[in-house]
C-alpha positions in Angstrom: -12.8 12.7 5.6 -10.1 10.7 7.4 -6.5 11.8 7.9 -3.4 9.7 8.3 -0.4 11.6 9.8 3.2 10.4 10.1 5.1 12.7 12.5 8.8 12.5 13.0 8.8 8.8 12.7 12.0 6.9 13.6 12.1 3.2 13.1 14.8 0.6 13.5 15.0 -3.1 12.8 17.4 -5.0 15.1 20.0 -2.3 15.8 19.9 -0.5 12.5 17.9 2.7 12.2 16.0 2.8 8.9 13.6 5.7 9.2 15.1 8.9 10.6 12.3 11.3 11.0 9.6 10.8 8.4 6.8 13.4 8.1 3.8 12.8 5.9 0.1 13.7 5.9 -2.5 12.3 3.6 -6.3 12.5 3.5 -9.0 10.3 2.0 -9.7 11.5 -1.5 -6.0 11.6 -2.2 -3.5 9.3 -3.9 0.1 9.7 -2.7 3.2 8.1 -4.3 6.5 7.5 -2.6 9.6 7.0 -4.7 13.2 6.5 -3.6 16.3 4.4 -4.0 16.6 0.9 -2.7 17.2 0.7 1.1 15.9 4.2 1.8 13.0 2.9 4.0 9.9 2.9 1.8 8.9 -0.7 2.7 9.9 -0.1 6.3 7.4 2.8 6.4 4.6 0.6 5.2 5.4 -2.1 7.7 5.5 0.5 10.6 2.1 1.9 9.6 0.6 -1.5 9.8 2.3 -2.4 13.0 4.7 -5.2 12.0 6.3 -6.2 15.3 9.7 -6.7 13.6 10.0 -3.0 13.3 10.6 -0.9 16.4 9.3 2.7 16.5 11.8 4.6 18.6 10.4 8.1 18.1 7.4 9.9 16.6 3.7 9.2 16.0 1.3 7.6 13.6 -2.0 9.3 13.9 -5.3 8.1 12.4 -7.9 10.9 12.7 -5.9 12.4 15.5 -5.5 9.2 17.5 -2.0 7.7 18.0 -2.2 4.1 16.8 1.3 2.9 17.7 0.0 0.7 20.6 -2.6 -0.9 18.4 -2.3 -4.5 17.1 -2.2 -5.2 13.4 -5.8 -6.4 13.4 -7.0 -3.3 15.2 -5.4 -1.1 12.6 -7.0 -3.2 9.8 -10.4 -2.9 11.4 -9.9 0.8 11.7 -9.5 1.1 7.9 -5.9 0.5 7.1 -4.9 -2.0 4.4 -1.5 -3.2 3.2 -0.9 -4.8 -0.2 2.4 -6.5 0.4 5.3 -6.7 -2.0 5.5 -10.5 -1.4 2.1 -11.8 -0.3 2.1 -15.0 1.8 0.8 -18.3 0.6 -1.7 -19.9 3.0 -2.6 -23.5 2.1 -6.0 -24.9 3.2 -7.8 -21.5 3.2 -9.6 -20.4 0.0 -9.5 -16.9 -1.3 -13.3 -16.6 -0.8 -13.2 -17.9 2.8 -10.3 -15.6 3.7 -11.9 -12.5 2.2 -15.3 -13.2 3.7 -13.7 -13.7 7.2 -11.8 -10.4 6.8 -15.0 -8.5 5.9 -16.9 -10.0 8.8 -14.0 -9.2 11.2 -14.7 -5.5 10.6 -18.5 -5.9 11.2 -20.6 -6.3 14.3 -21.6 -9.8 15.3 -25.2 -9.2 14.2 -24.2 -7.6 10.9 -22.2 -10.2 9.1 -22.3 -10.2 5.3 -24.7 -12.7 3.8 -23.5 -15.4 1.5 -25.6 -14.0 -1.4 -24.3 -10.5 -0.9 -20.8 -11.7 -0.6 -20.9 -13.8 -3.8 -22.5 -10.9 -5.7 -19.8 -8.5 -4.6 -17.0 -10.9 -5.2 -18.2 -11.6 -8.8 -18.3 -7.9 -9.5 -14.8 -7.2 -8.2 -13.3 -10.2 -9.9 -14.8 -9.1 -13.1 -13.1 -5.7 -12.8 -9.7 -7.5 -12.5 -10.4 -10.1 -15.2 -10.0 -12.9 -12.7 -11.5 -16.3 -13.5 -14.2 -17.6 -11.1 -12.1 -20.6 -10.1 -9.5 -18.3 -8.4 -12.0 -17.7 -5.6 -11.8 -21.4 -4.6 -8.0 -21.7 -4.9 -6.0 -21.7 -1.7 -4.8 -18.2 -0.8 -1.9 -17.4 -3.1 -0.8 -21.0 -3.3 0.8 -21.7 -6.6 -0.1 -18.2 -7.9 2.1 -16.4 -10.3 3.5 -13.0 -9.3 0.8 -11.3 -11.4 -1.9 -13.4 -9.9 -0.8 -12.6 -6.4 -0.8 -8.9 -7.2 -4.3 -9.1 -8.6 -5.4 -11.0 -5.6 -4.1 -8.2 -3.3 -6.1 -5.7 -5.3 -9.2 -8.0 -5.1 -8.9 -7.9 -1.3 -8.6 -4.1 -1.5 -11.8 -3.9 -3.6 -13.7 -6.2 -1.3 -12.6 -4.7 2.1 -13.0 -1.0 1.0 -10.5 0.4 3.5 -10.1 4.1 4.2 -6.3 4.0 3.5 -4.4 1.5 1.4 -0.6 1.2 1.4 0.4 -0.4 -1.8 4.0 -1.7 -1.6 5.4 -2.1 -5.1 2.3 -3.6 -6.6 3.8 -3.1 -10.0 6.9 -5.3 -9.2 7.2 -8.0 -11.8 4.1 -7.2 -13.7 3.9 -7.1 -17.5 2.1 -4.2 -19.1 -1.3 -6.1 -19.4 -1.3 -7.1 -15.7 -0.1 -3.6 -14.8 -3.2 -2.1 -16.5 -5.6 -4.4 -14.8 -4.1 -3.8 -11.3 -4.2 0.0 -12.0 -7.8 -0.3 -13.1 -8.6 -1.9 -9.7 -7.0 0.8 -7.7 -8.6 3.5 -9.8 -12.0 1.9 -9.2 -11.5 2.7 -5.5 -10.8 6.4 -6.0 -13.2 8.7 -4.2 -13.7 10.9 -1.2 -13.7 7.9 1.2 -10.5 6.3 0.0 -6.8 7.3 0.1 -3.7 5.4 -1.1 0.0 5.5 -0.5 1.7 3.9 -3.4 5.3 2.8 -3.0 7.0 2.4 -6.4 10.3 2.7 -8.2 8.9 3.5 -11.6 7.0 6.2 -13.4 5.3 3.6 -15.5 2.7 2.7 -12.7 2.0 6.4 -12.3 1.1 6.6 -16.0 -2.0 4.6 -15.1 -2.6 5.8 -11.5 -2.1 9.5 -11.5 -1.0 10.6 -8.0 -2.1 13.9 -6.4 1.1 14.1 -4.4 4.6 12.6 -4.9 7.1 12.2 -2.1 10.8 11.3 -2.6 12.5 9.4 0.2 16.2 9.3 0.7 18.3 8.4 3.7 15.3 7.5 5.8 13.4 10.7 5.3 10.9 12.4 2.9 13.3 14.9 1.3 11.0 16.4 -1.4 7.3 16.6 -2.0 5.4 17.8 -5.1 2.8 17.0 -7.7 2.7 14.3 -10.4 5.3 16.2 -12.4 7.9 15.4 -9.7 7.7 11.7 -10.6 8.2 12.5 -14.3 11.2 14.7 -13.4 12.7 12.0 -11.3 12.3 9.5 -14.2 14.1 11.9 -16.5 16.8 13.1 -14.2 17.4 10.4 -11.7 18.2 10.6 -8.0 21.6 12.0 -8.5 20.3 15.3 -9.8 17.6 15.5 -7.1 20.2 14.8 -4.4 22.5 17.5 -5.7 19.7 20.0 -5.6 18.9 19.1 -2.0 22.5 18.9 -0.9 22.3 15.2 -0.1 25.2 12.9 -0.8 23.9 10.0 -3.0 26.0 7.4 -4.7 24.2 5.8 -7.7 24.0 2.0 -7.5 26.1 0.0 -10.0 
């Protein structure tokens, strides 16, 4: 079992403080969801966990199995078992999906233990089948010309192939129709088990209808203000942030 701990995390971008003392602990075998209004720091948290240099950690710790990883580079964190499915995946012309994924797998392995071409192709075919992805997508350039739904499926394909200990999934449901949402959810659920944990960032209960979380966190004003089970997300969907904020004594002005 691995443990990812966020302790009193304060993060700013440029001169603006976004995270103001986030505390969160998750273990492999668990699916956590984070919900909250726009601008409350959900995506900032995902960026900070993965070590995005644009985000400055001014206080607190990020611990992976008890070791503070704040000084680690992004690639070190990835090799240690962290994975981020981004809200807006980058397009990389000239590098095929297959080449990118194989290079990422081999980067986590010892020099004398690289994955064979045969084993890679077999595994890639299996995972693409789970996501209903046509074979030709493996040879397309990474995310180039992909629709929003194709990009999200591609992120989940990488997740299935790399098999990280912890995945941070930043609004993987954004822009998906119901069919694509079901396929993406199927891919995440295929990873569930004692050696995998996920932190799902979402605005909507609809994703959590297909990926049932063990723990739900509500973020407001740069902090986790309430934690509960799957029913908390359903309550939030029914009541909205205004009612939750009143209960917690937090001033919140609804957008619009």
